[in-house]
C-alpha positions in Angstrom: 89.0 13.4 125.5 86.1 13.7 128.3 88.1 16.5 130.3 89.0 18.7 127.0 84.9 18.5 126.3 84.5 20.0 129.8 86.9 22.5 129.7 85.7 24.1 126.4 81.9 23.8 127.6 82.5 25.3 130.6 84.3 28.1 129.1 81.8 28.9 126.6 78.4 28.7 128.9 76.9 31.0 131.9 76.2 28.3 134.5 79.5 26.4 134.4 78.4 24.5 137.4 75.6 22.8 135.2 78.3 21.3 132.6 78.2 17.5 132.9 80.1 15.0 130.2 79.3 11.3 130.5 81.2 8.8 128.7 79.6 5.5 127.2 81.8 3.1 126.1 80.5 0.7 123.8 83.0 -2.3 121.9 84.2 -0.2 119.3 83.3 3.5 119.7 82.9 5.8 122.8 80.1 8.2 123.0 80.5 11.4 124.7 77.2 12.9 126.3 77.1 16.5 127.2 74.5 18.3 129.3 74.2 22.3 129.8 71.7 24.4 131.8 68.6 24.9 129.3 69.8 28.4 128.6 73.1 27.8 127.6 72.2 25.3 125.1 72.3 27.8 121.9 75.8 28.9 123.2 76.7 25.2 122.5 75.4 24.4 119.8 76.1 27.6 118.0 
């Protein structure tokens, strides 16, 4: 799933080299954290 999120995010933004996806695993769930360049934030949210 992490790789899929990273691939989609890199396709949406102007600075794909600044895309970072981090998986934080808990006991019952996994949280995926996505970081992009500040000027690409609107493209990912929208």
